[in-house]
N, C-alpha and C positions, 0 to 999 in steps of 0.2 A: 504493499500499499504506499502511496505517496503522500507526504504531509502537505497540507494547504495552509498558508499563513494568512491569518485574518487579523489585522492590527498587531497585539503583542502576543495573540495565541496561536497555538498550532492545532489545527482540527485534522483528524485523520478520516480520509473517505474509505468507506467499506465497499464502494462500488467496484466489482470485479470485471475484467474484461471478458465479456461473454463470447467472443471470437477465438479464444485460445484453442479449444478442442477441435474446432473446423480448421483452423490453420495448421495445426499440428498434423492432423489426418492428411489433409490436402496436400501439403508441402511434401509429405513422405510417401506419397502415391503417385507422383509425377514421373512419367516416362522422360527421359533425357536422350538427347540423340548420341552423345559421345560418353554417356556414363550409365551403366546399368543400375538403375534405382528401383525397378519393379521386376522382379523375377517370376516368370510364368512358365510353369512346368506342363509337359505334355502327359496329362494323366487320363487314363481310360477306365472309367468305372460306371457301374450301373447304380442307379439309386436304389438302395435298400428299402424294401416295403414290406412291412409284417401285415399281412391279411388278417382282417377281423371281420365277423359277423356283420351285416348291415343290410341296407336297402338297395337292391340293384335298381339302377335308373335306365329309363328307355332311351336308346341312342336313336336320333332323328337324322334323316337326310336334309340337307340344306334347301330350303325352298324361296324364302324372301331374299331381296337383294342384299340385305345387310348379312344374313346368315351365310350366303354365298361367298360374300367378301372376307368375312371372318374365317370360313372355312378354307379358302384358298391362299390367304396370306402367307408367305414365306420371305425369309431373309434371302434375297438373290443378290449375289456378289458379282455380277457381270451385267454390262450395260446392254440393253436390248435396242431394237432397231427402231422402236417408235420414237419420233421427234416430240419433245414437249414444248409447248408455246408458252408465251408470256401471260396468256390469258388462263391456262391451266396453272401456272405458277401461283397466279393471283388467287384462283379458287383454292389450291392447295394450302395456301397461308390463311386465307380468310376463314375457311371452314374447320382448319386444324388447329390454328393458333391466334385467330383474329378475335375481335369483339363480336358477339352474337346477341347481346342485350344492350343496346345504346342508352336506353333509359337508365338502367342500374350500373352499366359499366362491366357487365359480366362477360368473359371469354369464352371460348369453346372448350375449356378444360377447367378442372378443379384447381384451386390454388389456396395454400394456407392463408387464412385471414383475408381472402380475396385481394392480396397484395401484388400478385403476378410479378415476381421478381426476375423470371428468366427473360432474357433478351437473346433474339436469333439474329445471327449474321449469316450471309449468303454469298458464296462464290459461284458465279454463273459462267461456265465456259460455253457460252452460246454466242450466235452472231449478234453483235451492237452491245454485248455486255462484257466484253473482256476488260481485264486491267482495273477493275474496281471491285472493292469489297463493300457489300451492302449491308445495312442494318434494316432490320424489319420493323417498322412503326405501326403497331396495331392500332393507335389511336387515330391515325389519319390514313390506314391501309395504304402505306407506300414503302417502297424500297429506297432508303436513304442512301445517298453516295457517301459512305463513312470515310473511305480513304482509298487512294490509288494502290493497286497491288500488282504491278506490270510483272513481277518474277513470281506470281502466284505463291507468295510466301505462305499465306494462309493455307492454301490447298496442300501445300507440300508438307505441312504439319502432319498430314495423315501417313501413317508408317507404311500401310500396304500399298505396293506399286499399282495393282489392279484396280483398287477402290479409287485412287487418285484420278483414274480415268473417267469417272462418272461426271457428266456436265454440271450437275448441281450438288453443291456441298453445303450443308446446313450446320452451323456450329451454335451449340447451346451454352450459353454463358450467364454469369451473374457477378455483381460486385457486392452482393449481400447486404446492400445498404438499407433495403426495405425489411428484410427479415429479422436481423439480428437484434434490433432495438426491442422488438416485441417477443420473439421466441429464443433468443439467446443460443444456448447449447443445442437446442433442438432443430436449429435452422438448417443445418447441413443435410440431415435426413429428410426435412420437409421439402427441400429444394429439389433434392433427387427424386422425390416422389413426383413433383410437379413435372419435371423434365420427362420423367416416363410417361406421364399422361399425354404430354404434347407429342412425343415420339410416337406413341401408338395411333394418335389421330393422324399424324402425317404417314405413316405405314399404311393405315387402312384407306386413306384417301389416294395414295399413290396406287395401291392395288386396284381401286376403282377406276383409275386412269388408265390402267394397263401399262405402267411403267414399273420398273425394277427399284428396289430400295433395301436398304441395310443399314443398321446401326453400328457405330464403331466406337470401340473403347481405346484403341491403339492409336495414339497421337502424341505429338510432342508439343505440350502446351506452351513452353517457353518460344517455339517457333511461331506459333500463332500470335502470341503476345508482342512479338516484334512489330504488329500492325495493330493490335488491340491490347495495349498494356493496362487498360483500366478495368478490365474484366477477367474473371476466373473462367477457364474453359472446362467444362465437365463432361460434354458428350458431343459426338459428331454423327451425322447421317448424311448418306449419299442417295441421291435419287437420278434416274435416268434410264 
């Protein structure tokens, strides 16, 4: 605790830094390009399941459009032949991560305390969209030209060579400014839950568009932060 001086008296503040746990975990789970900070082992195991008596549930064939999308969704790690347009990107963002209730300011996904701390950045390797890293502004439903990225620095933060070939790269980020004042040590868990909600929306809508998509945990955050130093990078998705 740090002392505060008030006139001739010393008053001790009991307020703790509620970001300590988040910073400790985040900083120790970052993959670095030239230093092995995260060890991933090749382990082949089947989940152990102890069967117990219970109620057998009926298995249905998918009939509605939603059921068929949920049934067919897969993580596909190769670019398909379908060209995606800016109008489809607009729909993808609006219905997956945009505001769907303007009167109350509610988004297309649940968020802790309705704070919506996640910020999306997009790198678009499409005609007329090269060399710019965009930030999605859901309040005005627009792609803001956040910074120039002529060397595709943001996209090159993805470790897998094949996944870097996808034309649309979506980066899930947060600076935690909205969460930690309210939720403190619980913030990191809540933010990752929110990102999971957004990612699933995006995956399902991409499936409805007939384009491939997959989520990525393998990336070099410090490379991405060369262009976006203000945010932590927590997840990446590629679409195309």
